[in-house]
C-alpha positions in Angstrom: 62.7 -74.0 88.1 63.3 -70.8 86.4 66.8 -70.7 87.9 67.5 -74.2 86.7 66.4 -73.2 83.1 68.7 -70.2 83.2 71.6 -72.3 84.4 71.0 -74.9 81.7 70.7 -72.2 79.1 74.0 -70.7 80.2 75.8 -74.0 80.1 74.5 -74.6 76.6 76.6 -71.7 75.3 80.1 -72.4 73.9 82.9 -70.9 76.0 85.1 -70.3 73.0 82.1 -68.7 71.1 81.5 -66.4 74.0 85.1 -65.4 74.3 85.4 -64.6 70.6 82.0 -62.9 70.7 83.2 -60.7 73.6 86.1 -59.5 71.4 83.7 -58.7 68.6 81.4 -56.9 71.0 84.3 -54.8 72.2 85.4 -53.9 68.7 81.8 -52.8 67.8 82.2 -50.0 70.4 85.0 -48.4 68.3 84.1 -45.5 66.0 83.1 -45.8 62.4 81.9 -43.1 60.0 78.8 -41.8 61.9 78.1 -41.3 65.7 75.6 -43.7 67.1 72.9 -43.5 69.8 72.9 -46.0 72.6 70.0 -47.9 71.1 71.7 -48.3 67.7 75.0 -49.1 69.4 73.2 -51.8 71.5 71.7 -53.5 68.5 74.9 -53.3 66.5 76.9 -54.7 69.4 74.4 -57.6 69.8 74.8 -58.5 66.1 78.6 -58.3 66.5 78.5 -60.5 69.6 76.4 -63.1 67.7 78.8 -62.9 64.7 81.8 -63.5 67.0 80.0 -66.3 68.8 79.4 -68.0 65.4 83.0 -67.6 64.4 84.2 -69.1 67.7 81.7 -72.0 67.5 82.7 -72.7 63.9 86.5 -72.5 64.7 86.1 -75.0 67.6 84.1 -77.3 65.4 86.7 -77.1 62.6 89.5 -77.8 65.1 87.7 -80.9 66.4 86.8 -82.0 62.8 90.4 -81.8 61.8 91.3 -83.9 64.8 93.9 -81.4 66.0 95.3 -81.9 69.6 93.4 -80.4 72.4 94.8 -79.5 75.9 94.1 -81.6 78.9 91.2 -80.8 81.3 93.4 -79.0 83.8 95.2 -76.9 81.2 92.0 -76.2 79.3 90.3 -74.9 82.5 93.3 -72.6 83.1 93.2 -71.3 79.4 89.5 -70.7 79.6 89.8 -68.7 82.8 92.7 -66.7 81.5 91.0 -66.0 78.2 87.8 -65.0 80.0 89.7 -62.6 82.2 91.5 -61.1 79.2 88.4 -60.8 77.1 86.4 -59.3 80.0 89.1 -56.8 80.6 89.2 -55.8 77.0 85.4 -55.3 76.9 85.5 -53.2 80.1 88.2 -51.0 78.7 86.4 -50.6 75.4 83.1 -49.7 77.2 85.0 -47.1 79.2 86.5 -45.6 76.1 83.3 -45.7 74.0 82.1 -42.2 74.8 85.5 -40.8 73.8 85.4 -42.7 70.6 81.9 -41.4 69.8 82.9 -37.8 70.7 85.9 -38.1 68.3 83.3 -38.2 65.5 80.8 -35.8 67.0 83.4 -33.1 67.4 84.2 -33.3 63.7 80.5 -32.9 62.9 80.1 -30.0 65.3 77.8 -32.0 67.5 77.7 -31.7 71.3 79.7 -34.3 73.1 78.1 -37.1 75.1 79.0 -37.6 78.8 78.5 -41.3 78.7 78.1 -44.1 76.2 75.4 -45.6 78.6 77.2 -49.0 78.9 74.5 -50.7 81.0 71.8 -49.9 78.4 74.1 -50.9 75.5 75.0 -54.1 77.2 71.3 -55.0 78.0 70.2 -54.3 74.4 73.2 -56.2 73.0 72.4 -59.2 75.2 68.7 -59.3 74.1 69.7 -59.0 70.4 72.4 -61.7 70.9 70.0 -64.2 72.5 67.3 -63.7 69.8 69.9 -64.3 67.1 71.3 -67.4 68.8 67.8 -68.8 69.3 67.1 -68.3 65.6 70.4 -70.1 64.8 69.5 -73.0 67.1 66.1 -73.3 65.5 67.8 -73.6 62.2 70.2 -76.2 63.7 67.2 -78.2 65.1 65.5 -78.1 61.7 68.4 -79.5 59.6 69.2 -82.1 62.3 65.6 -83.3 62.4 65.6 -83.6 58.6 69.0 -85.3 58.6 67.9 -87.7 61.3 64.9 -88.8 59.3 67.1 -89.4 56.2 70.0 -91.2 58.0 68.4 -94.6 57.9 68.3 -94.5 54.0 71.4 -92.6 53.0 75.0 -92.0 54.3 75.2 -89.8 57.4 77.1 -86.9 55.8 74.9 -86.9 52.7 71.9 -86.7 55.0 73.5 -83.8 56.9 74.1 -81.9 53.6 70.5 -82.5 52.5 69.2 -81.4 55.8 71.2 -78.2 55.7 70.1 -77.5 52.2 66.4 -78.0 53.0 66.7 -75.9 56.1 68.3 -73.0 54.1 65.5 -73.2 51.5 62.9 -73.4 54.2 64.2 -70.5 56.2 64.9 -68.5 53.1 61.4 -69.0 51.8 59.9 -67.9 55.1 62.1 -64.8 55.3 61.9 -63.8 51.6 58.5 -65.2 50.7 56.5 -64.3 53.8 58.2 -61.8 56.2 60.1 -59.7 53.6 57.2 -59.8 51.1 54.7 -58.7 53.7 57.0 -56.0 55.0 57.6 -54.7 51.5 53.8 -54.8 50.7 53.1 -52.8 53.8 55.9 -50.3 53.0 54.8 -49.9 49.4 51.2 -49.4 50.4 52.2 -46.8 53.1 54.5 -44.9 50.8 51.9 -45.0 48.0 49.3 -43.5 50.2 51.7 -40.9 51.5 52.7 -40.0 47.9 49.0 -39.5 47.0 48.3 -37.3 50.1 47.4 -33.8 49.2 49.1 -31.4 51.6 47.1 -28.5 53.0 50.2 -26.2 52.9 51.0 -26.7 49.2 48.5 -25.2 46.8 48.1 -25.9 43.1 49.9 -23.2 41.1 47.7 -20.5 39.5 50.3 -19.5 37.0 49.6 -21.3 33.7 53.4 -21.5 33.1 53.8 -23.8 36.1 53.6 -27.6 36.0 50.5 -28.8 37.7 48.4 -25.7 37.0 45.1 -25.9 35.2 46.9 -25.3 31.9 49.6 -27.9 32.5 49.8 -31.2 30.6 50.5 -32.9 33.9 47.7 -33.3 36.5 48.4 -31.7 39.9 47.2 -34.7 41.9 49.2 -37.2 39.8 52.5 -35.4 40.5 52.7 -37.1 43.9 53.8 -35.5 47.1 57.5 -35.1 46.1 56.5 -33.8 42.7 54.1 -31.2 44.1 56.8 -30.1 46.6 59.3 -29.8 43.8 57.3 -27.7 41.4 55.7 -25.4 44.0 58.8 -24.5 46.1 62.1 -23.0 45.3 62.9 -19.3 44.7 60.5 -17.2 42.7 61.4 -14.4 40.4 60.7 -11.9 43.1 62.9 -13.8 45.6 65.8 -13.7 43.1 65.4 -10.0 42.3 65.3 -9.2 45.9 68.5 -11.0 46.7 70.4 -10.1 43.4 69.3 -6.5 43.2 68.9 -7.0 39.4 66.6 -8.6 36.8 65.8 -12.3 37.1 63.6 -14.9 35.5 61.1 -17.3 37.0 62.8 -20.7 37.2 61.1 -23.5 35.3 60.5 -26.8 37.0 58.8 -29.8 35.3 57.9 -33.1 37.0 56.0 -36.2 36.0 54.8 -38.3 38.9 54.5 -42.1 39.0 50.7 -41.8 38.4 51.1 -39.4 35.5 51.5 -42.3 33.1 51.9 -46.0 33.3 55.4 -46.4 31.8 58.7 -44.5 32.1 58.6 -43.8 28.4 55.1 -42.3 28.6 56.1 -40.2 31.6 59.2 -39.0 29.8 57.2 -38.1 26.7 54.7 -36.1 28.9 57.7 -34.3 30.6 59.2 -33.3 27.2 55.8 -32.0 26.0 55.5 -29.9 29.2 59.1 -28.6 28.7 58.1 -27.4 25.3 54.9 -25.9 26.5 56.5 -23.7 29.2 59.5 -22.7 27.0 62.2 -24.6 28.8 64.4 -24.8 25.7 64.6 -21.0 25.5 66.5 -20.9 28.8 70.3 -20.9 29.1 70.6 -24.0 31.3 68.5 -27.2 31.3 69.0 -29.9 33.9 67.8 -33.5 33.7 67.3 -34.6 37.3 67.1 -38.2 38.4 65.4 -38.1 41.8 65.9 -40.4 44.8 63.9 -43.6 45.3 60.8 -41.7 46.7 61.0 -39.2 43.9 62.5 -36.5 46.1 64.7 -33.8 44.6 67.1 -32.2 47.0 66.1 -28.5 47.3 69.6 -27.6 48.3 70.8 -28.6 44.8 68.2 -26.9 42.6 67.7 -23.7 44.7 71.3 -22.9 44.6 71.6 -23.3 40.9 68.6 -21.1 40.3 70.2 -18.4 42.3 73.5 -18.7 40.5 71.8 -18.7 37.1 69.5 -15.8 38.0 66.5 -17.9 37.4 67.5 -18.6 33.8 67.3 -22.3 34.3 64.8 -25.1 33.6 64.8 -28.5 35.3 62.9 -31.7 34.7 62.5 -35.0 36.6 60.2 -38.1 36.5 59.4 -40.4 39.4 60.1 -44.1 39.2 59.3 -45.3 42.7 57.4 -44.6 46.0 60.0 -46.4 48.1 63.1 -44.9 49.9 66.3 -45.4 47.9 67.6 -48.4 49.8 64.3 -50.2 49.5 64.0 -49.3 45.8 67.5 -50.5 45.2 66.7 -53.8 46.8 63.2 -54.4 45.4 63.2 -52.7 42.0 66.9 -52.0 41.1 66.3 -51.6 37.4 63.4 -49.2 37.5 65.5 -46.1 38.3 67.9 -46.7 35.5 65.1 -47.4 33.1 63.3 -44.2 33.9 66.6 -42.2 33.7 67.3 -43.6 30.3 63.8 -42.9 29.1 63.9 -39.2 30.2 67.4 -38.6 28.8 66.5 -40.2 25.5 63.4 -37.9 25.1 65.1 -34.7 26.2 68.5 -35.3 24.5 66.8 -36.4 21.3 64.9 -33.2 21.1 67.8 -31.0 22.3 70.1 -32.3 19.6 67.7 -31.2 16.9 67.8 -27.6 18.0 70.4 -25.2 16.5 73.5 -25.3 18.7 73.6 -21.5 19.1 69.9 -21.4 20.1 69.6 -24.1 22.7 70.3 -24.4 26.5 73.4 -25.9 27.9 72.4 -29.4 29.0 73.4 -31.0 32.4 72.6 -34.0 34.5 72.0 -34.2 38.2 71.2 -36.8 40.8 71.6 -37.4 44.5 72.2 -40.8 46.1 70.3 -43.5 44.1 69.5 -40.7 41.7 73.2 -40.2 41.0 73.7 -43.9 40.2 70.7 -44.0 37.9 71.7 -40.7 36.2 75.1 -42.3 35.5 73.2 -45.1 33.7 71.0 -42.7 31.6 73.4 -42.8 28.7 76.6 -44.2 27.4 79.5 -42.1 26.4 79.6 -43.3 22.8 75.9 -42.3 22.4 76.7 -38.6 23.0 80.2 -38.2 21.6 78.9 -36.6 18.4 77.0 -33.9 20.3 77.9 -34.1 24.0 75.9 -32.5 26.8 77.8 -30.0 28.9 78.3 -31.9 32.2 76.9 -33.5 35.3 76.8 -32.9 39.1 76.3 -36.2 41.0 76.2 -36.0 44.8 76.5 -38.9 47.3 76.8 -41.7 44.7 76.1 -45.1 46.2 79.1 -47.4 46.4 77.6 -49.6 43.6 77.6 -46.8 41.1 79.5 -48.2 38.1 81.2 -45.1 36.7 82.1 -43.7 40.1 83.7 -47.1 41.1 85.7 -47.3 37.9 87.0 -43.7 38.2 87.8 -44.1 42.0 89.6 -47.4 41.4 91.7 -45.9 38.6 92.4 -42.6 40.4 95.9 -41.1 40.4 98.0 -43.0 42.9 98.9 -39.9 45.0 95.2 -39.0 45.7 93.1 -40.5 48.5 90.1 -42.7 47.8 87.7 -40.3 49.5 88.8 -37.4 47.3 90.3 -38.9 44.1 92.0 -37.1 41.2 91.5 -38.7 37.9 94.2 -38.2 35.3 94.5 -34.5 34.3 91.1 -33.4 35.7 89.8 -32.3 32.3 86.7 -34.6 32.5 85.9 -35.4 36.1 86.7 -33.9 39.5 85.7 -34.6 43.1 85.0 -32.2 45.9 83.7 -32.2 49.5 83.3 -29.7 52.3 86.5 -27.9 51.2 86.2 -26.8 47.5 88.8 -29.1 45.7 87.7 -28.3 42.2 90.3 -25.7 41.3 93.2 -27.9 40.3 96.4 -26.0 39.4 97.4 -26.4 35.8 94.2 -28.4 34.9 91.8 -27.3 32.2 88.2 -28.4 31.8 87.3 -30.3 28.6 84.0 -30.0 26.6 82.1 -31.9 29.3 82.4 -31.2 33.1 81.5 -33.9 35.6 81.7 -33.3 39.3 81.1 -35.7 42.2 80.2 -34.1 45.5 80.8 -36.5 48.3 81.7 -36.5 52.0 84.2 -38.9 53.4 81.7 -39.6 56.2 79.0 -40.7 53.8 78.5 -44.5 54.3 76.1 -44.6 51.3 79.1 -43.8 49.2 81.9 -45.5 51.1 80.2 -48.6 52.4 82.5 -51.4 51.2 81.2 -55.0 50.9 84.8 -56.3 51.0 85.3 -54.6 54.4 84.1 -58.0 55.6 87.6 -59.3 55.1 89.9 -56.3 54.3 90.3 -52.6 55.2 88.8 -50.2 52.6 91.2 -47.8 50.8 89.5 -44.7 52.3 90.7 -45.8 55.7 94.3 -45.2 54.7 95.9 -42.0 55.9 95.4 -39.1 55.4 91.8 -39.5 56.5 88.8 -37.4 55.3 88.1 -34.2 57.2 85.1 -35.6 59.1 86.4 -39.2 59.6 87.6 -40.0 63.1 91.4 -40.6 63.5 90.4 -43.3 66.0 88.7 -45.4 63.4 90.2 -48.9 63.0 89.4 -51.8 60.8 88.2 -55.1 62.2 87.1 -58.1 60.1 83.3 -58.6 60.0 82.8 -55.9 62.7 83.7 -53.0 60.4 81.3 -54.4 57.7 78.5 -54.4 60.2 79.4 -50.9 61.5 79.3 -49.5 57.9 76.0 -51.2 57.2 74.5 -49.5 60.2 76.1 -46.2 59.2 74.6 -46.5 55.7 71.1 -46.9 57.2 71.5 -43.8 59.3 73.6 -41.6 56.9 70.7 -39.3 56.0 70.2 -38.4 59.7 73.6 -36.7 60.1 74.0 -32.9 60.5 74.1 -30.7 57.4 77.3 -31.0 55.6 78.2 -34.5 56.8 77.1 -38.1 56.1 74.5 -38.2 53.3 73.1 -34.6 54.0 74.6 -32.3 51.4 74.9 -28.6 52.2 73.9 -25.7 49.9 77.3 -24.1 50.2 79.0 -27.1 48.8 76.4 -27.3 46.0 77.2 -23.7 45.2 80.9 -24.5 44.7 80.1 -27.5 42.6 77.5 -25.8 40.3 79.9 -22.9 39.7 82.5 -25.3 38.3 80.1 -27.5 36.4 78.0 -24.7 34.7 80.9 -22.2 34.5 79.0 -19.5 36.3 80.1 -16.0 35.3 79.5 -12.5 36.9 79.7 -13.6 40.5 82.4 -12.0 42.7 83.9 -13.8 45.7 81.9 -11.5 48.0 78.7 -12.3 46.1 79.3 -16.0 46.5 80.0 -15.7 50.2 76.8 -13.7 50.6 74.8 -16.4 48.8 76.3 -19.1 51.1 75.3 -17.0 54.1 71.8 -16.7 52.7 71.3 -20.4 52.5 73.1 -21.0 55.9 70.4 -18.9 57.6 67.4 -20.7 56.0 
């Protein structure tokens, strides 16, 4: 009985769909931006197999619908056998080469090579994912056919079919968005909210009254949240800086308002400004407005390096706008981050512009990932032309970042998309693992903007249009950590990059979406025009962070 069910299930599959799906499966084994584990590869391959199957089934339906000629039974059988042999051969060759393709990325990221791509495990996982997706598709098909069948006695057949499809889309969409997704987001929000409120045993409330979160602070320690408490209580102290520098240094100032510090972004921004005034932040040489990631996290590699370079003579401020990771925050509450960034910038910039120009800190913006995109949105150029801030360092900007996309699209034609040059380089420059900020003959203008990005970062270089065309960053020359074996395939590359984007933050330091202190050092030196550091001092600082 079971054998009969399996045979019937097998015969229910479209031969053309399976053949095209096999080609998609094979293409999914080729390299993309990030190396993949066998589990991730199996799930990705299963989705690609299902996508190819759908393309094949639709193509066959369209061929039949257009009443195009079909081969006779004998020729059709020969074509199917030949096609099956060719497709199976391609899949086997691609499985055999899969480990070499993964190693072509791993070697560029200084990861140990893999001996095998574990083809049997990949194949089994892909088959399970494929069957689940096809069963869901068939359930959808049964739903709209049932509805259409009930309507066919009252309205024309094709109208009934269209109504059936529409109702099925609404029904499935409601279940996915209104039930499954909403429940998952509720669980995620509740979990991250509890995690954010958790008081860590290893992080103590500051005793220094000049510290945010202390008993003298305007911002309550518990309300800072997990990421806020981590930000204000870590980083180099004055003693750490003196020990490394061998000279005088100041205690860096860090101010943070958590999501529970006040109900609205405007209220949190107002509290943050009051705290900046209380601790004397506007007496420092450098002031940085930080827009954190979705969870409220501030990359320590970014701020620690700046505080060393500025000998502690720096103040920084951030406010939290979400508990969720950046990708969830972007999907669920896309406007919150920009709203919070604008509120904080308005408060700080408004106060800063009222200070005497020769007795105020130089003002900079910073953000990583979603924080970079929201920091871009914190102000418009026309709002600051009369009294511009000094610059910005934005690292790993998401592909949807408006200013980044505009500048990259309008880059100088002789520069690659993964490391653009924009006009004369007086306003904005791009850099990566190799410091590319020193452009011969170029001079900085009154505002310095630097984008730190890695060619292997799918958060930045995910391209929605890769569904049907190759992204510009695939053109040669390639980025330093992008496999020369990478090829574009319609639909498949889109799915590969989507998977890469989800795992970009798990890459080794200095690749993907994990930005290294050494590269922040080069970027901050250019943005803030650091003086008094020799090449040997800079190299020593990079070694210091590399050993931490």
